[in-house]
C-alpha positions in Angstrom: 45.8 67.4 48.7 49.4 68.6 48.6 51.2 69.8 51.8 51.1 73.5 52.4 54.6 74.3 51.2 54.0 72.5 47.9 51.0 74.6 47.0 53.1 77.7 46.3 56.0 76.1 44.4 57.2 77.7 41.2 55.9 75.9 38.1 57.1 78.3 35.4 60.6 79.8 35.4 60.3 83.5 34.8 63.9 84.5 35.5 64.2 86.0 31.9 60.9 87.7 31.9 61.7 91.3 31.1 58.5 92.5 32.8 59.8 91.2 36.1 63.4 92.6 35.7 62.8 95.0 38.6 61.8 92.1 40.9 65.1 90.3 39.9 67.2 93.4 40.7 65.4 93.9 44.0 65.9 90.2 44.9 69.6 90.3 44.1 70.1 93.5 46.1 68.3 91.9 49.1 70.4 88.8 48.8 73.7 90.8 48.6 72.6 92.9 51.6 72.0 89.7 53.6 75.4 88.3 52.7 77.1 91.5 53.7 75.3 91.6 57.0 75.9 88.0 57.9 79.2 87.0 56.4 82.4 86.2 58.1 85.8 87.4 57.1 87.3 85.3 54.3 90.9 84.4 55.1 93.5 85.4 52.6 95.5 82.2 53.2 94.1 78.7 53.2 94.2 76.7 56.4 96.6 73.8 56.5 93.6 71.6 57.6 91.9 72.3 54.2 92.0 69.5 51.7 94.0 70.5 48.6 
């Protein structure tokens, strides 16, 4: 028997399934909302410590 988290893995990629387009849009919106709520400010100038 597979571990619990493997029992629900995706086996068919349905990203381009038009009948699920609303799910895709909702998922993207939720992801963007999360990024907006949890993100830090992105610096305009790179740090001198950064590898170039």
